C-alpha angles and dihedrals in degrees: 000000000000123000121215090271091057094251112148109231110214106140135075127185112206123203103207094184142001090218120106136177092217132058104211112194094233094047111036134029115246092244090057131240140276102260125218109255115255093242090060095052114101114254120233089251090055092049090048091052091049090052091048093052091043090052091052088054095049107278111142102159126065127181121189115213139155149147079299111330094204092064090066110094116245096009089155089065090060091047090053092050095050092043089059092065105099096211093057104093098164119045115169144151140220113216139164087234099230093120097028097101089063096040103039098092092036091054093044091052090049092056106266109149105197146346140223114210124202111231121155101172143009094221111102095210094047090047090052090051095048094046095035096239109353122150109231093195090066088055092051090052090047093053091048090050092050091052092046096053094043104253086150150202085036109201128197120217112207120185111215109219097162113039090195094057098101093156093065092045094050092047091053092048090051092047092051091048093049095053096038102248133125126245135206127189118218120195113228108267133209114204097195093050097043089238112159141126137195111281112253105238094014142055101246112126093028099120095185092068101027109144100171144106127190131222117203121218091253096051112271122135111217119197092202138016090225097053136081092219116113137155126213116232089200096052100036100027124251100274094046093047092052093046092048091050090052093044093052099036104137125237089242140356122275118168139318113209106169104048137050136213093261092060100037100045101242 
């Protein structure tokens, strides 16, 4: 699939849930969020069918996100379904890592190829502050388990909230080097202000080469994170929703005013 700017669309990020076990300060308000009702959330069969149709149209890369994907019961069953699609050559997941120690081998056996783990600091107290209660040692164990079972290359996603904090950045780079994983630094983004930059160590945020679509947990295909445009797979049908998202994919991001990171998938 080519959009009108001749970008080849081959990648879809799928939010499997808007639920999360953490409350990161840059993602969720302290008082919590209004969750999507369970009967609106896409079933695994629906997500599988969307991936099948997407693969027929040229999608070969799938990333599972949330919320936190590992809080959704039976997530390995979805992984197994998507992994069975021959055209999908890159199946990966973004997770906060809290439950990864338990799930690493299960996910690997189901067909997941690699993981990205969110980790913004190495300081346990600072991590607890950022996540509003998270246990960083569970994340460390999860990363170690992912490396051990071969969910590689493991990549760390670090959100940069203070651009002058070189100490945190250098410590994360050293940690990643010591355990043999990759790291990317993501500037804090603001959807409603259109505030984003190219990911350091990745290609996210580089509109000129953007090859991705996004699927929300309740069934809307978004052509761009920083756009209010979205197309319902349930109302339009899967193929039509995907093709419309590609057709109307903007040249570059602007703003998104009616969704948040926790229900788009970041």
